C-alpha positions in Angstrom: -6.5 -8.6 -8.7 -7.7 -6.3 -11.4 -6.5 -3.6 -13.8 -6.5 0.1 -14.2 -8.1 1.9 -17.0 -7.3 5.6 -17.8 -10.6 7.2 -18.6 -9.4 10.7 -18.9 -6.7 12.9 -17.5 -8.5 13.3 -14.2 -10.3 9.9 -14.0 -9.0 6.4 -13.5 -11.1 3.3 -13.2 -10.0 0.2 -11.3 -11.6 -2.9 -12.7 -11.8 -5.7 -10.1 -11.6 -9.4 -10.7 -15.1 -10.8 -9.9 -13.9 -12.8 -6.9 -12.5 -9.8 -5.1 -15.6 -7.5 -5.0 -16.1 -3.9 -4.0 -16.5 -4.6 -0.3 -12.9 -5.9 0.0 -11.6 -2.8 -1.7 -13.6 -0.5 0.5 -12.5 -2.4 3.6 -8.8 -2.0 2.5 -9.3 1.7 1.9 -11.0 2.0 5.3 -7.6 1.3 6.9 -6.3 4.8 6.0 -6.2 7.3 8.9 -7.7 10.5 7.5 -7.4 13.8 9.3 -8.1 17.4 8.5 -5.1 19.3 7.4 -3.9 22.5 5.8 -4.9 21.2 2.4 -2.8 20.0 -0.5 -2.6 16.6 -2.1 -1.5 13.5 -0.2 -0.9 10.1 -1.8 -1.1 6.5 -0.5 0.3 3.4 -2.2 -0.8 -0.2 -1.6 2.0 -2.6 -2.3 2.3 -6.3 -3.2 4.6 -8.5 -5.3 3.7 -9.4 -8.9 2.5 -12.8 -7.7 0.5 -11.5 -4.7 2.7 -12.9 -1.9 1.5 -10.4 0.7 -2.2 -10.9 -0.1 -1.8 -14.7 0.0 -0.1 -14.4 3.4 -3.1 -12.4 4.6 -1.1 -9.2 5.0 -1.1 -5.7 3.5 1.5 -3.1 3.1 0.8 0.5 2.3 2.7 3.8 2.3 1.1 7.1 3.1 2.7 10.4 2.2 3.4 12.8 5.0 5.0 16.2 5.2 8.5 14.9 5.8 8.4 11.6 3.8 6.5 8.4 3.8 5.0 6.2 6.5 5.0 2.5 5.6 2.4 0.4 7.5 2.2 -3.4 7.4 -0.7 -5.5 8.8 -1.2 -9.2 8.9 -4.5 -11.1 9.3 -3.8 -11.9 13.0 -3.6 -8.2 14.0 0.2 -7.8 13.9 1.4 -4.4 12.7 4.6 -2.6 12.1 5.4 0.9 10.8 8.4 2.7 9.7 9.1 6.1 8.2 11.2 6.6 5.1 12.2 9.6 2.9 10.8 8.0 -0.3 8.6 5.1 -1.4 10.4 1.7 -1.5 11.0 -0.9 -4.2 12.4 -3.8 -2.3 12.3 -5.0 1.3 16.0 -4.5 1.4 15.3 -0.7 0.9 13.8 -0.6 4.4 15.9 0.3 7.5 17.0 -2.5 9.8 14.1 -3.4 12.1 10.9 -5.4 12.6 9.2 -4.4 9.3 12.2 -5.4 7.2 12.5 -8.7 9.2 8.9 -9.5 8.6 8.8 -8.7 4.9 12.1 -10.2 3.7 11.0 -13.9 4.1 7.6 -13.1 2.6 8.7 -11.3 -0.6 12.3 -12.7 -0.8 14.0 -10.9 -3.8 10.8 -9.8 -5.4 10.1 -6.1 -6.1 7.3 -4.5 -4.1 5.0 -3.0 -6.7 2.6 -0.1 -6.0 -0.5 -1.8 -7.2 -3.0 0.9 -6.2 -2.4 4.6 -5.7 -4.9 6.7 -3.9 -4.7 10.5 -4.0 -6.5 12.7 -1.5 -7.0 16.4 -2.1 -8.1 18.5 0.8 
């Protein structure tokens, strides 16, 4: 997928594999729902397994930080979606509460850890 390079304390560069391209990253980032708020810093995490199981399945999982915790959103290539709120980021599908999102992710990732591959920080 790519790698991160720390350029300075305030700057990080994400170097893409040539087959991915910038348009794919911009399309993925376009899925975030942005809204005007009272300011502060908000984070979002894009997850996948070390071997890219979610990407290969045509789905994406991201967590966006909210005032009272995290909202995890899953989407597949056919338009299916599922969301759940948690009090912290997750590491495994088994960390999710019982429900649709857990049922969908468990067969895809099995016992693999969900890694936060990309972190986006929004200040505003």
